N, C-alpha and C positions, 0 to 999 in steps of 0.2 A: 504494499499500500504506500503510495507516495504521500509526501507532506501535504500537497495540495488536496488530495483526496480526503485525507484526515481532517484538514481544515474545513472543507465543505461539509463533511459529515457532522462534525462537531457544531458548526454554525447552524446547519439545518435542524439538528437536535434541539438547540436552544431557541432558534427563531420559530420553527414550527411548533415546538413544545409550548412556548408562550401562547401562540395562537390557539392551539387545541385546548389548552388548559382554560383560557378565557372563554372559549366557546362552550365547553362542557359546564363550567361553573355557572355561566350566565343562563344557559338553557335550563339547568336544574333550578336555579333561583327563580326565573320568570315563569317556568312551566309552559313556554310556548316557543315556537321556532324562532331562531335568530339568523337563519340563512335564507336570503331571498333567492329565487330561482330565475334570475335575469340572464338573458343571453350573454351580456357583457361579463357578468361574474363567472358564469360557467366556462366561457371561452378563456378567460383570464386564468382561472384555476388550472385548466388543462395546459395552458401555455406555460404557467409557472412550473408545473410538474415536468413538462418536457425540457424546459431550460435547465432545471436542477439536474435531471437525469443526464442530459447531454454534457453538462459541466462535470459531472462525476465520471462520465465516460472519457472525456478529454483529459481530465486530471490523471487518469490511470495510464495514459499513453503520452509521455512528454513530447514525442515527435509526431503528435497528432495532426490531422489535416487542418489547414487554416492557421497554423502556428506562425506568429509574427513577433519575433523577439525585439521588443523596443527597449527593454532594460534587463539587467541581470535578474535571474530568477529570485535571488535573495531580496533585492530591492522590491520586486513585484510582490513577494510574500509580505514584506513589512508594510507596503502601501495598502495591500488588501486587508491585512489585519487591522489597520487603523480604520479603514472604511467600514469593515464589518463590526468593529467595536461601536462605531457611531450608529450603524444600522440597528444593533441590538439595544443600545440605549434609547434610541428614537422609538423603536417598537415597544419597548417596555413602558416608556413614558406615555405613549399613545394609548396602550391598553389599560394602563392604570388610570389616566385622567378621564377617559371617556366613560368610565363606570358602566351603568346599566344601558347606556345609549349605544353600545357596540352592536353592530349588525354586519353580517357578511352579505353584501349586495343589498339592494333596496327592497324593503317589504312595505308595499303601499299601505297595507291595512294597519300598520303599527306606527304610532307617533312617538318619537323619542324626544328627549330634551336636547336643545342646541347647546353643546358643550363649547365654552369659549375660554376656559381657564387652563392652567398648566401649559403643556406643550402646544395646546390649541390657541394660545395667545400669539404664537409665532408662525404657525402654519395651519391651514384648514385641513390638511391631509397628511398627518405625520406617518400613519402606517403605510400609506401608498408611497410616501417619500422613502420609507425604509426599504420597500421593494426596489425602488429605483437605485438605491445605494447598493443593494445586493447585486443587481445587474452590473453596476460599475465594478464592484469588488471582484466578482468572478471573472469578468472580462480582463481586468488588470492582472489578476492572479495567473490566469492561463494564457494571457496575451494571444488571444485567438480572434481572428476576423469573423469566424462563424458566430461566436458569441457576441461580437460587436454588432453585427447585423441583427441578431435575435434580440439584443438589448434595445435597439431602436424600435423594433416591433413591440417589444414589451412595454416600452414607454408609451407607445400609441395606445395599447390596450388599457394600461392604467389610466391614461388620460380620458379615454372613452368611459371608463367606469366612473371617474370623478365627475365628468359632465352629467351623467345620468343622476348621480347622487345630488349634484347641485340643483338640478331641476326639481327633484323631490324636496330638498330642503327649502327651496324658494317657495314652493307651493305650501309646504307644511308650516313654515315659520315666517313667511311673508317679510315684512319690513325689518324685523329683528335680524333675519338672515342677511338681508341686503346691506344693513349697517355693518354686520360682522364681515361680510364679503369685501366691502370697501376698505376695512380696517386691517384685515389679515390676508396675507398672500396665499394663493392656492398651494404653492409648494413652500419655498423659503424666500425666494426673491421675486417670484411672479405670481 
């Protein structure tokens, strides 16, 4: 097992572990579904699984197709570690601060509170931003053009999910959401 494979496995254990723990605890607490079955969410979940599986495959074969060495492997490992640390901290803050308003995909029939505190004071979509950082980290780690292209596709899918969620929040929370939207960027800078 390569160092890159081990890093991806440990990261996924932590990142997806937080995700599943939050989903299970909230589902049990609320006694109702917390996952919406939207085309955007379903496609994105399948894409994330593909991206992670391909990353693991490419990590297992250092001379893999699409390899483009832009920096020494040790530097790529260190840069990736830093990005993944930020990814995990961002995901943890996101899941902690959102409380009972956490949902996976839009559930039209459920109205949640509009969370504007904690990490949500700086970005409206911290968990989605964490996924974007995962794309960056794995692409840096493996220095692979295939992952770079897939990362761009992943960014598009995440953006599509965000746009769907924004429409729902605008309908549900009206003027309060519009004020929040003007005050807090979608990601961190835009």
